[in-house]
VOKOL-513044 format. One record per atom (N, C-alpha, C, O): residue in one letter; x, y, z. Coordinates in steps of 0.2 Angstrom, whole numbers, plus 5000, padded with zeros to 4 digits. Layout:
! VOKOL-513044
AXYZ ...
This chain:
! VOKOL-513044
M488549995076 M488149945076 M487349955078 M487249955084 R486849955074 R486149975076 R485949915079 R486049865077 I485649925085 I485049875089 I484549905089 I484549965090 A484149875087 A483249885089 A483149845094 A483449795095 Y482649865099 Y482549835104 Y481749825104 Y481349875105 L481549785103 L480849765103 L480349745110 L480449685111 I480049775113 I479749755118 I478849765119 I478549795115 V478549735123 V477749735122 V477649815124 V477249845121 D477849835130 D477749905132 D478249935137 D478849905137 L478249995140 L478750025142 L478450065151 L478650125153 E478050015153 E477850045160 E478150025164 E478750015161 I478150015171 I478550015176 I478549935178 I478049905180 G479049905177 G479149835177 G479949805178 G480349845177 G480049755179 G480749725180 G481149725173 G481649765172 T480849685169 T480949685161 T481249755158 T481749765155 E480749795160 E480749855157 E481249895160 E481649935156 R481349895166 R481949935169 R482449895166 R482949935164 V482649835165 V483349795163 V483449835156 V483949865154 L482949835151 L483049855145 L483449925146 L483949935144 E483149965150 E483250055152 E483850055152 E484250075148 R484150005159 R484849995160 R485349975154 R485849995153 L485049935151 L485549905144 L485549955140 L486049975139 V485049995136 V485250035131 V485650105134 V486050135131 T485450125141 T485950175142 T486550165144 T487050215144 H486650115145 H487350095147 H487950065141 H488550055143 L487650065134 L488050035130 L488550075128 L488550135128 S489050035126 S489850085123 S489750125118 S489250125115 P490050155117 P490050205109 P490350145105 P490750105105 G489750165100 G489850135094 G489250075094 G489250025090 F488750085099 F488150055097 F487550105097 F487550155101 E487250095092 E486650155092 E485950115093 E485750065089 P485550125099 P485150075100 P484450115099 P484450175100 C483750095096 C483150115096 C482650075098 C482550025096 V482350085102 V481850045106 V481050055102 V480750105099 I480849985102 I480049985100 I479649965102 I479549905101 S479149995105 S478649975110 S478049945105 S477849975100 M477749905108 M477249875103 M476549905107 M476049915103 V476549935113 V475949965116 V476050045115 V475850065110 G476450085120 G476450145120 G477150155123 G477650115122 E477350235125 E477950235125 E477950245134 E478450255136 G477350245139 G477650225146 G478050265149 G478450305146 P477950265155 P478450325158 P479150295156 P479550335154 I479350245157 I480050225155 I480350255149 I480850275149 G479950265143 G480050265135 G480050355137 G480450385134 K479650375142 K479750455140 K480450495143 K480650555143 R480850425147 R481550445149 R482050435147 R482550465149 L481950375142 L482450355138 L482850395133 L482450415129 P483550415133 P483850455129 P483950435123 P484450455120 V483550385120 V483550355114 V483050365110 V482550395112 P483050345102 P482250355100 P481850305101 P482050245101 V481250315104 V480650265105 V480150265100 V479850315098 V480050205096 V479450225092 V478850155095 V478950095095 E478350205095 E477750175099 E477250135092 E477150165087 L477150085093 L476650045088 L475950035089 L475550015085 K475750065095 K475250085097 K474550025096 K474050035094 M474849955098 M474449905097 M473849905102 M473849925108 R473249885100 R472649895103 R472449845107 R471949855111 G472749795106 G472549725109 G472949675106 G473249685101 K472949605111 K473349565108 K473349525100 K473749495097 L472749555100 L472649515093 L472649565086 L472449555081 D472849625088 D472849695084 D473449675079 D474049675080 A473149655072 A473649625067 A473949695063 A474249685058 S473849745065 S473949815062 S474749835065 S475149875063 V474749775070 V475649805073 V476049775068 V476649785068 V475849725065 V476349685061 V476749745054 V477349765054 P476349775051 P476549815045 P476849885048 P477249915046 K476549905054 K477049955058 K477649935060 K478149975059 A477649885063 A478349865065 A478849845060 A479449835062 V478649835053 V478949805048 V479249885047 V479849895047 S478749925046 S478949995044 S479650025048 S480150045045 A479550025054 A479950035059 A480650015059 A481050055060 I480649935057 I481249915055 I481649925050 I482249935050 R481149935045 R481449975037 R481850025038 R482350035036 G481350085043 G481650145043 G482350145047 G482850185045 F482350105052 F482950115057 F483650075054 F484250095055 R483350015049 R483949975047 R484449935052 R484949935050 P484249905059 P484749875061 P485049835060 P484849795056 D485649825063 D486049755063 D485849705066 D485849645063 I485549725071 I485249675076 I484549675079 I484549715084 L484049655079 L483349645082 L483549605089 L483649545089 H483349645094 H483349605100 H482549605106 H482449645110 T482349555104 T481649555108 T481649535115 T482049495117 F481149555119 F480949555125 F480349535127 F479949585126 L479949465130 L479549455133 L479049425127 L479149445121 F478549385129 F478249335124 F477949365118 F478049335113 H477449415117 H477149445112 H477949475107 H478049475101 A478249515111 A478849535106 A479249475102 A479349475096 N479349425106 N479749375103 N479249345098 N479549325092 V478549335099 V478149305094 V478349355087 V478449335081 L478149425089 L478249475083 L478849475079 L478849465073 G479549465083 G480049465081 G480249415077 G480649425072 R480049365079 R480049315073 R479749325066 R479949295060 L479149355067 L478849355061 L479249425056 L479249425050 L479549465061 L479949515057 L480549495054 L480649525048 R480949435057 R481449415054 R481249375047 R481749365043 D480549355045 D480449345039 D480249385034 D480449375028 L479849445036 L479749495033 L480049565032 L479749605029 S480749555034 S481149625035 S481849595035 S482149545038 D482049645030 D482849625030 D483349635037 D483649685037 I483349595042 I483549595047 I484249555047 I484249495047 P484849585048 P485349525047 P485449475053 P485649415052 K485349495059 K485349455065 K484849455069 K484449505068 T484649405074 T484149425080 T484249375085 T484549325085 V483949425091 V484049385098 V483449395101 V483149435101 C483349325106 C482749325109 C482849325115 C483349295117 S482549355120 S482649355128 S481949325130 S481449345130 L482249265133 L481749225140 L481949255146 L482549265148 R481349265148 R481449285156 R480949255161 R481049285167 T480549215161 T480049195167 T480049115164 T480249095159 L479849085169 L479449015171 L478749005170 L478448945170 E478449075170 E477749095169 E477549095164 E477849105159 G476849105163 G476549115155 G476049075156 G475949025160 K475549105150 K475049065147 K475048975145 K475548945143 F474548935146 F474648865145 F475048855139 F475548815139 Y474948885132 Y475048905125 Y475748925124 Y475948915119 H476048975128 H476649015129 H477048975127 H477448995122 S477348905130 S477848865129 S477848825122 S478448815119 A477148815119 A477148785114 A477248825107 A477448805102 V476948895108 V477148935104 V477948965102 V478148965097 Q478248975108 Q478848995109 Q479548935107 Q480148945106 R479148875107 R479448835104 R479748815096 R480148795093 L479148845094 L479148865087 L479648925085 L480148915082 T479548985088 T479749055088 T480449055089 T480849095086 S480649025095 S481349035097 S481749015092 S482249055090 R481648955089 R482148915083 R482248965078 R482748975075 G481849005077 G482049075072 G482549115074 G482849135069 F482749115079 F483249165082 F483949145080 F484149085079 D484349195081 D484949175079 D485449155086 D485949125086 R485249195092 R485349175098 R484749195103 R484249235102 V484749155109 V484249155113 V484649155122 V485049115125 V484449215123 V484749235130 V484249225135 V483649245135 C484349185141 C484049185146 C484249225153 C484749235155 A483749225156 A483849285162 A484249235167 A484749255170 S484049185168 S484449135173 S484549075170 S484249055165 R484949035174 R484948935173 R484248905173 R484148865169 A483648935178 A483248915180 A482848925173 A482548885170 V482748985170 V482348995164 V482848945159 V482448895158 A483448945157 A483648905153 A483548825153 A483548795148 E483448805159 E483248735160 E482348725159 E482148675155 H482048765161 H481248785159 H481248775151 H480748745148 A481748815148 A481548825140 A481748755137 A481448725133 R482248735140 R482548665137 R481848595138 R481748545135 R481548605144 R481148555147 R480448555142 R480148505140 K480248625142 K479548665139 K479748675131 K479248665127 M480148685129 M480148725123 M480748675118 M480848675112 G480948645122 G481548585118 G482148645115 G482348645109 L482248695119 L482748745117 L483348705118 L483348675124 R483948695114 R484548665114 R485148725116 R485648705119 D485148765115 D485848805115 D485548875118 D484948885115 C485748915123 C485648995124 C486149005128 C486548965129 D486349075130 D486649095133 D486249125140 D485649145140 V486649125144 V486349145151 V486849215153 V487449215153 I486349265155 I486649325156 I486049365162 I485549385160 Y486349375168 Y485949395174 Y485849455172 Y486149495168 N485149475175 N484949565175 N485549605179 N485949575183 G485749675177 G485949715181 G485549755185 G484949775183 V485949765191 V485549815195 V486149865198 V486749845198 P485849925199 P486349985202 P486549955208 P486249905210 I487149975210 I487549945216 I487550025220 I488050065219 P487150035226 P487050105229 P487750115232 P488050075234 G487950175233 G488350205238 G488250245244 G488650245249 N487550255244 N487350305250 N487250255256 N487150185256 R487250285262 R487150245268 R486550265273 R486450235278 S486050315269 S485550335273 S484950315267 S484950325261 G484250285271 G483850265265 G483150285266 G482850345266 I482750225267 I481950225268 I481850225276 I481350245278 A482350195280 A482150185286 A482350255290 A481950275294 A482850285288 A482950365289 A482350415288 A482150455291 E482250415280 E481850445279 E481150445284 E480850495286 L480950385284 L480350375289 L480450385296 L479950415299 G481050375299 G481250385305 G480950325309 G480750335315 L480850265306 L480750195309 L481250155310 L481650145305 R481250115315 R481650045317 R481250005321 R480750035324 P481349945322 P481649905315 P481149905310 P480549915311 V481549905302 V481049905297 V481149835293 V481749825291 V480649795290 V480649765285 V480349785280 V479749815281 A480649775274 A480349815268 A480449765262 A480849715262 T479849775258 T479949745251 T479849795245 T479749855246 S479949775239 S479749815234 S479449785228 S479849755224 V478749785226 V478349745223 V477849775219 V477649825220 R477649735215 R477149765211 R476549725214 R476649665215 M476049755216 M475549745220 M475049695216 M474549725215 A475049645214 A474649595210 A474749525213 A475249505217 R474149485211 R474049435213 R474749385213 R475049385208 G475049355218 G475449315216 G476249335219 G476749295220 K476149405219 K476849435219 K477049455226 K477549485227 G476649435232 G476849425238 G476649495244 G476749495250 A476449535240 A476249595244 A475849575249 A475949595255 R475349545247 R474749525254 R475049475258 R474849475264 E475549435257 E475849405261 E476249445267 E476349435273 I476449505263 I477049545268 I476449575273 I476449565279 V475849615270 V475449635275 V475149595280 V474949615285 G474949525277 G474849475283 G475349465289 G475049475294 L476049455287 L476549465292 L476549505296 L476649495302 A476349585293 A476449635299 A475949645302 A475949695305 A475449595302 A474749585306 A475049565312 A474949595317 R475549505311 R475749455316 R476249475319 R476549435322 M476649545317 M477349555320 M477049645320 M477249685316 P476649655326 P476449735328 P477149775328 P477149825325 E477549745333 E478149775334 E478749805330 E479249835332 T478549795324 T478949785318 T478749835312 T478249825309 H479149895310 H478749905305 H478949885297 H479549865295 F478349895294 F478349865287 F478249905283 F477749935283 V478849905277 V478649965272 V478749925265 V479149875264 L478149955260 L478049915255 L478249965249 L477950015249 I478649945245 I478850005239 I478749985233 I478949935231 G478050035229 G477849995222 G477050015224 G476850055228 G476749975220 G475949995217 G475649945214 G476049895213 G475049935212 G474749895207 G473949885209 G473749925212 D473749855207 D473049835207 D472749815214 D472149825215 E473149785218 E472949765224 E472949815229 E472749815235 E473349875227 E473549935232 E473049945236 E473049935242 T472449975232 T471849995237 T471649945243 T471549955249 E471549895240 E471349835245 E471949815251 E471849775256 L472549835248 L473049805253 L472949865259 L473049855265 R472849925256 R472849975260 R472249975266 R472249995272 R471749945263 R471349945268 R471249885274 R470849885278 I471649845272 I471749795277 I472449795282 I472549765287 A472749835279 A473549855282 A473349875290 A472949915291 T473749845294 T473849865302 T474149935301 T474449955296 P474149975307 P474650025308 P475450025306 P475750065303 N475549975308 N476449975306 N476549955299 N477049915298 V476249965294 V476349975286 V476350035284 V475950075286 R476850045281 R476950095277 R476850085268 R476850025266 F476650125266 F476650115258 F477050185256 F476950235257 A477450165252 A477950205249 A477750235242 A478050285240 G477450205238 G477450215230 G477850185226 G478350155227 W477750205219 W478350195216 W478950225217 W478850285219 R479450205216 R480050255217 R480550215212 R480550155210 D481150265209 D481450235204 D482250235208 D482750205205 D482150255213 D482850245217 D482950185223 D483350195228 V482650125222 V482550075226 V483050045230 V483050045236 P483750025225 P484250005229 P484450055234 P484650025239 S484450115233 S484650165237 S484350175243 S484650185248 L483550175243 L483150175248 L483250105252 L483050105258 L483450055250 L483449985255 L484149985259 L484149945264 V484650035258 V485250015261 V485050025268 V485349975272 D484750045271 D484650035279 D483950005282 D483750015288 V483649965278 V483149935281 V483549875285 V484149865285 D483049835289 D483449775293 D483349725290 D483749675291 V482949705286 V482749635283 V482149665278 V481649705278 Y482549615271 Y482249635266 Y481749555264 Y482049505265 V481149555262 V480649505262 V480449505253 V480049545250 H480749455250 H480449445243 H479949375244 H480149315244 A479249395244 A478749325246 A478449315239 A477849305239 S478649315233 S478249305228 S478049225227 S478549185229 R477549215224 R477349135222 R477449125216 R477249075214 L477749175212 L477649165204 L478349135202 L478849135205 G478449105196 G479049085193 G479449135189 G479549135183 E479749185193 E480149235191 E480749195189 E481049165192 G480949215183 G481549195180 G482249225183 G482849205182 F482049295186 F482649335190 F482249375193 F482049425190 P482149365200 P482049415205 P482249475206 P482549495211 N482149535200 N482449585200 N482549625206 N483049655208 A481949635210 A481849665218 A482449625222 A482849655225 G482349555222 G482749545226 G483449535225 G483849535230 A483749545218 A484549575218 A484749635219 A485249645221 E484049695218 E484149765221 E484349765227 E484749805230 A483949715232 A484049705238 A484649695241 A484949725245 M484949645238 M485649625239 M486149675237 M486549685241 A486049695231 A486549755230 A486649815234 A487149855235 A485949825238 A485949875245 A486149845249 A486149885254 G486549785251 G486849755257 G486249735263 G486349735269 C485549725258 C485049685265 C485149615266 C485349575261 A484849595272 A484749535274 A484149505270 A483649515272 V484249475265 V483649435262 V483249375263 V483649325263 V482749375263 V482349325266 V481849305259 V481549355256 A481849245256 A481449245250 A481149175251 A481249135255 T480649175245 T480149125244 T480749075239 T481249095237 D480449005238 D481048975235 D480548955227 D480248905226 V480549005223 V480048995217 V480749025212 V481249055214 G480449015205 G480649035200 G481649015201 G481948955202 G481949075198 G482549085200 G482949115205 G483549125205 T482449125210 T482549155215 T483349125221 T483749155224 R483249045221 R483649025224 R484349025221 R484849025225 E484449025214 E485049035210 E485349115211 E485949125211 V484849155212 V485049215213 V485449225220 V486049235221 V484949225225 V485149235232 V485749195234 V486249225237 G485849135231 G486249075233 G486449085242 G485949095245 D486949065245 D487249055250 D487149135255 D487349135261 A486849195251 A486949265254 A486249275256 A486049335254 G485849235258 G485349245261 G484849195262 G485049145261 I484349205265 I483749135265 I483249125263 I482849165266 V483249085258 V482749055255 V482448985259 V482648935261 T481649005259 T481248975263 T480548985264 T480349035263 A480248915265 A479548935265 A479248965272 A478648975273 D479648975277 D479448995283 D479749065284 D480149075288 V479449105279 V479649185278 V479549215285 V479949255287 E479049205290 E478949235297 E479549215301 E479949255302 G479649145302 G480249125306 G480849155304 G481249165309 A480949165299 A481749185295 A482049255297 A482549275297 V481249295298 V481249365298 V481349375306 V481749425308 R481049345310 R480949345318 R481649325318 R481949355323 R482049275315 R482649255317 R483349325317 R483749345320 L483149325310 L483749405308 L483449465313 L483949495315 L483049485315 L482849525318 L483149535325 L483449585328 G483149465327 G483249455334 G484049425334 G484349395339 D484449425327 D485249415328 D485549465322 D485749445317 P485749535326 P486049575324 P486649555321 P486849595316 A487049505322 A487649485320 A487649445314 A488049445310 E486949405312 E486849355308 E486649415301 E486849405295 R486249455303 R485849495299 R486449545295 R486449545289 V486849575299 V487449615297 V487849565291 V487949595286 G488049495293 G488449455289 G488049445282 G488349455276 L487349435284 L487149405277 L486949475272 L486849465266 G487049525274 G486949595270 G487549595267 G487549615261 K488149585271 K488749605267 K488949545262 K489349565257 R488749485264 R488849425257 R488449455253 R488749475248 A487749465254 A487249495248 A487449545243 A487349545237 R487849585247 R488049645242 R488849625238 R488949645232 D489149585241 D489949565237 D489449525232 D489649535227 R489049485233 R488549425228 R488449465223 R488549445218 A488049535223 A487749565218 A488349605214 A488449595208 V488849635218 V489349675214 V489749615210 V489849625204 E489849555214 E490049515208 E489849485201 E490149475196 H489149475202 H488749445197 H488149485195 H487849455191 F487849545197 F487249575194 F487349645194 F486949685195 S488049665191 S488149735191 S487749755184 S487549705180 V487749805183 V487449845177 V487849835171 V487749805166 E488549855173 E489149855170 E489249775168 E489249765161 S489249725171 S489349655168 S488849625164 S488949585160 M488149645166 M487649625161 M487749665154 M487749625149 V487849735153 V488049765146 V488649725142 V488549705137 R489149725146 R489649695143 R489649625140 R490049605136 Q489149585143 Q488849525141 Q488649525136 Q488849495131 Y488049565136 Y487749585130 Y487949595123 Y487649575118 E488549645125 E488849675120 E489249635116 E489349635110 K489549585119 K489949515116 K489449475112 K489649455107 V488849465115 V488349425111 V488149485104 V488149445098 Y488149545103 Y488049575098 Y488649565094 Y488549535088 R489249585096 R489849575092 R490049495089 R490349485083 D489849455093 D490049385090 D489449365085 D489549315081 L488849415086 L488349395081 L488749425074 L488549395069 I488949455073 I489049525068 I489749505064 I489949515058 A490249465069 A491049465067 A490849415061 A491249395057 
């Protein structure tokens, strides 16, 4: 079964990593091809499947349409599966312009420009199946887009088996960590501010982004910047507390789920699908500092939450579970 995956780009990001895990774990009999509207990116460079770059030069670059039509006709997929807003819109056009037997649209966030919901209200109805990354996304789509039916498939994250991570690597204790794209609203600035109020604790920020230079300038000496890493779950296995401080409506907080898979005691803000993902295996609160101080002072609670978090991740957020559910969607469509 040939599956064409259409995505905006293949830079480092949550959705891009989910797509990477999906296409590299498909069962024999599935033949994937990834079509990136912009370029290959670091994730595209390491994908062991064909990657087609449409080299879109801007959001209004109409030349991307005939390029996409050509790519679809060349690959002849049984199913086209789209990820993220612009790819969903282009995928809807391709359904009319190309001979694609079946189509799947993925909805992944509660965020977006003011016009996104109105546009996707029209485009989502042209897909054979719609998959939401969480029940929170599905409810948002029902309210904002009039979506009537969808599948909910949680993102899959690696379950690490190692015991030594970033705390041992840096030789630090206690360690509060976060994995974050350092951009407005993602929570990195809040972590740096928290570190300034807790000088006795070491804070590690894994990731990078537009705000990194400014955050490095204002950070106190107890903050370490670890850069982008591909082995985040393995790095987090020995941190004391993980903080997810995003203020954005993320449909499924991948970083939080990776921390849970690593067995971290998680403290998170109550936005998007975070409460749904964390469940009772972490602390979801507006008082992040209070929760972090509480866990650092109570090793028994910290260890207990970490064990519950890992158990929850194994049960609900494994890569294998995600892939099998997507494969079922594909098989049901073609049956």
